[in-house]
N, C-alpha and C positions, 0 to 999 in steps of 0.2 A: 701410101702411108707406111711408116715403120712398123716392125713387128709388135705384136700386142702382148706376148708372153714375157713378163718381166720378173727377174729375180731381184731381191733387195739385200744389199750388204751395207751394214752401218750400225752405229750405236743407238740411234733414235729410230728403231725399226717400226714401232707402232705408228708414229707420225708419218714415216716414209711410206709404209704400206697403205695407210688410209689415203694419202695424197695420190699414190699411184692408181688405186682403185677409183678414186674420184675423177681421175683424168681418163678413165676408160681402159686401163691396163688390167690384164689378168695376172695376179701375183702368183708365181710358181716357185717351187724349190728345185726343179729339175728341167733340163732342156729349155732354157729361156732363149728368147730372141735377143734380149738386151739385159744388162745388169745395171740397176740404179745403185751408184756408189754414194751413199749419203753420209758425208763426213769430210775428211781431209785427204791429204796426199796418201797417208798410210792406208786409208780405206780403199783407194783405187788399187794400190799394190796388192792388198789382200784379196780383192775381188778378182784380179787377174790370175792369181794362183788358184782360187776356188773355181773359176769359170774361164779357163784359158780359151783363147780364140773366139770368145763371144764378145760382141761390141759392148763398150762401157759408156754409161751416162753419169758423169760426176756432178754432184751438187753439194754445196756447203751446208752445214747445219746452222740455221739462223740464230740459235741461242749462243753460238760461239763466235759469230761474226756479224757485223752490221751489213746485211745484204741489200744491194740496190734492187730497184724494181725489176730489172731485167734478169736477175738471178735468184729470185724467190723460187722455192721448189715447185710450186704449182705452175709458174710461168715456164720454167725449164721443161717440165713434163709436157706442157701444151705445145711448146715450140718443137720439141722432139717428135711428138705425135704427128704434127703437121709437116715434118720434114724440113724445118727451117734451120736447124743447127748444123754447123759445119762439121764434116767428118774428117778426122785426122788419123793417119797411120804412123805409129811411133815405133822406132827401132828398138829391138830387144836384143839382149845378150844371151849367148849360150855358153855355159861353163861345163867343162868335162874334167872329171877327176877319176881316173881309172875307167871303170865301166859305168860310173854314175854320170848323169847329165841333168842339169836343171837350167831354168831360164830366169832372166831378171829384166824388169822394165826400167828400174833406176840404176842399179849398180851391183857389182860383185866386190866384196870387201874381204881382204886378208888382214887379220888383227893378231897381235900378240895375245896369247891366252892368259898369261900372267903379266900384269902391268909392271912388275918389278924386273922383268926379263925382256930385253929387246929381241926382235926377230932379226934373222939374217936371211937374205934371199937374193936370187939372181933373176933378172928380167930379160926376156927374149922377145923380139918382134919379128915375125916372119923368119924365124930360125937364127937371127943374128942377135948376139948379146948386146944390150944397151947399157953402157957403163960397166962398172965392176960390181962386186958384191955390195949390197946395200944393207945397212943396219938401221933399225928404227921400229916404229910401232906397226908398220905394215903399209898397205897401199889400197887405193880405191880405183876400180875400173868402171867408168860411167858411160851411159848413153847421153846423147844431147838432152833428152828430157830429164834424166837424173842429174845432169850437171849443175842444177840449181840447188841440190841437196848437200850431201856429205862432201862431194867434190868441191863445191863452192865454199864450204866451211873451211876446208884446208887451203885452197888456192886463191880465194876471193875473186873468182872469175867463173864464167860458164862458157859454153860453146854451142854451136848449132849443127855442126857436122863432124863425123868421125867418131873415134873412140877415145875417151879421155883417161889418162893415168895420173893419179895424184899420189905423192909419197907422203905418208903420215908421220910427222915428227922424226924425220930421218936425220942422221948425224952428218951426212954429206951436204954441204951448202950448195954444191953444183947440181943437186937433184931437183931440177925445176920440173913442173908438171909437163906432161907430153900430150899432144893431140895427134893420134896416128890415123891413117886412112881407115874408113869404115870396114873395108874388106880385110884388114890385117888380122893375123892370128897372134895372140899374146900368150906367152908361156911364162909361168912363174915357178921357180924351183926353191923350196925352202931348204936352206943350208944349215940353219939352226932354229929349232922350235922351242917350245910348242906354240902352235898358232891355231886360229879358228877361221873358217871360211863361211861367209854369210852371203845370201842373195836377198836383195831388197830388205824388207823389214821382217823377214821370216825368222822366228825365234828358234827354229831348228838349225843347228850349226854342224859343221864338219870339222873334226879335229885333225890337225896336220902335224906331222913330226918331221924330223930331219930326213931329207931324201924324197919327201912327197912333192909332187908337182901337179899343177892344173893348167888348163888352157881355156882362154876366153876368146870368143869370136862373135860376130854378128849372127843372130839367129835367122833361120830361114823365114820365119813368120814375123809379122808385125802386130802390134796391139792396136785395135781400132777403138777410138774414143770420140764421142760426139760432144760438141759444146765445150771444148777444152778451155775456152776463154773464161769460163765461170770459175776456174781454179786460180786465175791470176788477175781477177778484176780489181783494178785500183780504186774503183768507186765503192767497192764493198769493204776493203781493208788493205793495209799495206802488206802485200804478199811477202816481200823480202823480210819483214819483221816476224811473220808468223810461220814461215817455212821452218820445219823442225827436222832434226837429225834422228832418224829412227834407229840408228845403230848405237 
């Protein structure tokens, strides 16, 4: 049987806690065995920041989506408790800026701080510059899991392997999105700012000025998620219409 100590992250907490306890779980605030993410994509990202390295159990909120019988909250909890849900390990990104380091499950995003002023930056993959200096609103570095979010909004595509790089509203027409090998190290140097650096949907941002640089690579650890199919069930709703851009 899966762990019985469960933390709950989500907006409809009262209902989620009651359902978890009815399914036989002990709802805790510290040292959980699993985290119930009751909400949408953003709830899963928030839960990964709050409880890193702890397995996640995502479940949609019924009042915001027409749930099928297989993905009702009580059913998901019961299937998890009996060990029926598939376990997935998702690639994460590690971003380093000076001595600071943070992780992202979806993406790392560089944006212009002032919408009236374009950014200028240079891109390096494994030490080699890719193209010349780029001018635009920034770029998105995404995992395969995150490629259905902001990356897809810009590129109208997603990918299953590697690390994706999308150029946001850039002035060069030859700046097509890139998919580089998963083990690549990507370095971005800001040649004209100001800009802001964001990981996933974290509201805490890092200000970047001319001369600042950061590196992104695959993180050593992976995020463990059970029942990932519940987030993209076509019988519940059209996932491609409801996926939102948290940036």
